[in-house]
Each structure stands twice: as structure tokens, then as C-alpha cells.
N, C-alpha and C positions, 0 to 999 in steps of 0.2 A: 299325128299321125293314128293313135289307137282310136279317137273316138270315129277317122275315117273307116279303119277297117272294122270296129263293131258295125258301121251302118253298112258298110257293103255286105258283110256276113250276117245281118237281118234278114236286108233285101233277099238274098241270096236262098234264105229258107224259109222266106216269104213272111216275115215277122218282123217284129220293130226293131229298131236299131239294138234295143238293146237286149233283144232274145239270144245272147250269145250265151257258149254253154256255161261259162261260170255264174251267170247268174240264173239262169235257167238251174243250174244246180240248187242255189241260194235257194230258191225259193220252192225248191221241192221239185220241178218238173222234172226232171233225169233225176231216177231212182239210181243207174250204174249207168256205166259203159257197157257195150254190149261188146261191144269190138274195139282192136285197140290195143296196146301194150297191158291197161290198167293200172291200177293205184300202183306207186313207190312202194318198194319192199323198204324198211326201216333199213339202214345201215343194208341195205343189199350191196353197196360199192365193194362192201369186204368177205359176202358168200365165194366170188371165185375166187383168189388168192385165199380164205381158209379151206378149202377143199383142195389148194394145192398143198399146202402146206401139210395140211392131213395126208395127203396120198404121201409127201416126203419123208413125213416120221414113221407110216407106216410101212414106206419103202425101208427104212433104214433100220425099225425095228425087228423086220423078218429077216433081214439079210438080201434082201431083194437087188439091193442097191449099194454096189462095192465102196466102201469108205474110201477105198484112193481115188477114187473116179468124183463121188460124190460127199461130203462128209455129212456127218445126221446130223439132225440140228441141232440137237443140244451140244456138239461138240464146237458147232460154228457158233451158237451162242456162249459158248465159254472163253473162246478166242472175243469174241467180240469185248464182254467182258472187260477182259488181258488187254485188250488194246485202249477200253475207255480207261481202264486204270494207271496205266500209262500215258495219259492224255494223250496217244497218237492219233488217236480214231477223229477226236475231236478238233484238234487245229486242223488235218487233213480235210474234216466234212465243211469246217468252215473256209477253208478257203475256195473250195470246190461251188461251194454258195455263192459264195463273191461273184465268183468267173461265171458262173452259169447266170447268175441276177444280174449284173451287168452286162453280158450280153443279149442277154431277152429282154431285156429296157432299151437297149439302144437299138434290136432288131426290131420289135414291136414299136417303137415310133417312127423309123425308117420305112415299115413297111406301110403303116397306114399313112404319113405323105403324100410315098409314093404311087399308092394309093389311089389316093385323093388326088393329084395330079395329073393322074392316068384315066380315071374313070370320071371325070370333070372336064377334061378338056380333049379336042382331039387329036391335040399337037404334042402334048402330054401321054399320051398314048402311046402315038406318034415313034417319040423320044424314046420311052423308058420301057415298054411291055415286051420291046426285043429282049434287052439286055436281059432283063431277070428270069424272060422263060430260058433263057441260052443258062443262067446258073442254075435256073431250075433240074436241066436234063447235065450238068456235070457235075458229078459226084464229089463230094466236099473233100476225100482222099487224094483226088486228081489233081485240087488245087492248094494242098497243104505246102506240095517243095516249091511251088509258086512263089508262095505268100511268106515261104521262111527266108530267100529269096529277098522279096521285099520289106518283109518287116524285121527278121532276125527270126531268132529261134524266143525269145522272152514274152511277156506279158500281153502284148501289143498284137502280133499274131495270133494268141488264142483266141484274145477280145475280137480281131475279124473276123477268126475263121466261126464263132457262135453266131458272131453277126449277121453276116451274112446270110448264114444256115436259114436263122430263124425269121427276116426277112421275106422268105420267099413265102411260105405257107400263110404268113399275116396279109403282105400284099396280093397274092392270088386270090384270097377266099372274099378279103374284102373287098377288093376290083370289081370281083362279078356280082357281088351283093350290090353294088354302086349303079352296076349297069343295069339293074335286073329292077330299080326303085320305078313305079308305076309313073308311068309319064304322066296321069291325069295329077298327082302333086307338084309337078313339074310347072302344070298349065296354071295349076290353082294360087302357086309360088308366085308367077308373074300376074299373076289377075289382082293378088293384094300389095305388090311389088316389092317382094322382100328382098332385100338385100343380099350383096352375092354372101355374104358369113353368115346373115341370117337363114339364106337358104341352104347351107350346107349345115349350121345348126340343129336346125329342126325339120328337114328334109332328107339332110346326106347324111350324115352322119345315122339318124335315129332306122332310114332303110339298112344301111350296111353293117349295123351292129350285129343282126345275126353269122354274117360271112365272119366278122373279124373273132367273134366268139370261136368259131370251127376254125378260122387258123390258129386264133391264142391257142387254142387245146395241141396242136398240132407244133405249135412253136415251141410251148413247154416242154415234151416230149423231145422235140429235135436238140433242144439247147444240151440237156443232158448225152443226147449221144455224141452231138458233137464236142459235147465235155469229155468223153470219155477217151476221144480221139485225138486232140489236141492234149490231154494231161499226160501223154506216152511219150510225148516229142519233149524231150530235153527238160523235163517236170522235175521241178524238187521238193513238190509236196501236190495236195492232194490227194482224193479218192482213187484214182487211175494212177499215179504216183506209188501212192500203197501200193494197189494192185500188182504194176507194173513189177518191182522188188519185190514182191511176195513171188509171181511167178519164175525170178532168177534165182529164189531159195528154196524151190516147188510147196513152198504154202499153200495150199491148195484152200484151206477153211478161209486165210485169210482173204483170198481171190472170191472168195463164196460172199465174203463178210459184204465185202464190198460193192458187188451185184445188188444181193440185198437191200442195199441204201440206196444203191440206184433206183432200184425199183418201187421201193416204199417213197421214196424222192420223186418219182413219175408219177404212182398211183395218187399221192393226196396233192400236188399241183394240178390233177384235171380234176381232182374232188374238188378244190377251192378254185377252180376258173369255172367249174359247172352253176356252182354255188353264187357267184358272182354272176353267171348269165341269167341266173333265174331270179335274182333281184333286177337287174339290168332290164331285163324281158318280161318283166312279172304281167303287162300288159297284153303279151302275145298268149293264148291259148292253142297246145299240142299237145298229140297224145302224150308226152310227157308230165303232162299239168295232172 
């Protein structure tokens, strides 16, 4: 697929198939990119969060931020140190990561399978797309009472909530890109008599990878959002449980520690997915390259 796209690109610019931007750059024919975002900034993902922390530090140091509303960063850091010292932070963090990880894996797997069934079959789309769109329109919070009735208030309910929340963005984006695979690739697959499995492996899956990674980035974030909700429903462990207990006793600094952890997990999860995306789609040339 990468070779075919290179040929198409070469014809569009009036050159050979080898005249794609990456090779032109390597040969010195393109000195720099005049349009687009430009080269990536080293550790650019950390710049925005660093500015937020700087604003937090300055606001706390100058008294602009009321410590009763938002404790100072050094207070939060000391609280995090105390939680680490007594082992509460590590144990609750491990529980939260396990819940989010299991729900994420299940949701991504189910979302991809449903997207393949709906994206490669009209009957599959007719049967599956409607229910997924209904789930997409119904907020997770609205489903929790029903899930409690069905699955109880234990771990099973929590995993079901995370899984059903995660599969929606994976399904939506993967399905959309499957439907947009160039018909010429399908015709080529039929011409060379690829089997159904070979067609999925060589044409359908590579063609849907960009959409899959978009859905995966959303899914990583949504898994943490769903976790925050479910860990406040009869949980006895987890970061959400720790924050709920802190709210009961008015420990705002502990609540902020939990929020910071959720934010960092979401940030580093997104960075990891983007790195995986760049590696898996290294054959593509985009404005981000």
C-alpha cells in the first residue's frame, strides 16, 4: 500500500514514484518546508503542562490562588510524598492501572472486531452500527444504574463500564477509515485473487490503521475518564477511591494529587500511542513529519 501511495503521489506532482517528500528531503531537493507546522519541537508535549505548572507556582507564590481552593504545588508534592511513604499511593495506583488496562484492552479488541464486521459487510453494518451509535449517544453515567442492576457493584461492573466506553471511539474511527479505503486497492486484491484473510491483512487493516490510532488515542483518555466514575461506586481501592475518601475528610491536597496522577497517566498514555503510531505508519508522509 505504501508503494502504491508513493506512485500516486509521484504522478500528482508530475514526477516519478520516488519523488515523495521524504526522498526529496534526503536528496537535498527540499531544503525546508515553507508551509505547515514545521519540524517537531523536542519534548514539545511537555511544554504546555510545564507552563501550567509554572502558572500554578506563580499563582501560589504571589497569593493569587487561595490555598483552601487550590493547594500550592509544594504542598501537593509533600502530600504525594507522604502517600508514597505509607504505601497508599502505590497500591491504589496499581489497582487503577489494572482496571483501566484490562478495560482498555477489552474495549480496543471488541471495537476493532466490530469495526471489521461492520466495515467489510453490509449485513454487519446493518446489525452493528446502529447499536454502537446508540451507545455513543447515551452517556456512561446514565448506564451505570443499569449496569449495577445487571452486574452488581463489584469489579465486573467497573470493567464493563470502561470496556463499553472505550470500544466506541475505536469502532467509530476504524470503521470510518475502513469505509474510505481506496476502491482501486480492492480491485487490485480481486485481480491478484487475494483470499479474504489476505485482503484483511494486506489491504483492510493497513488502510484502517490511521483511523484506529485516532480511536486509540481517544480510548486511552476515555478509559481514565470512565475509571474516575466507576471508582467512586462502592470501590475499596484505586485513585478514585482515594479521592472520594479525601473529599469526605476535606483533604483537598489529596484530591489534587489524584487529579495530577490522572493527568499524567493520560498525557503519557497519549505520548506512547503517538509514538507507536509514528512507528506503525512510518510509510506515511504527513504535516507532522
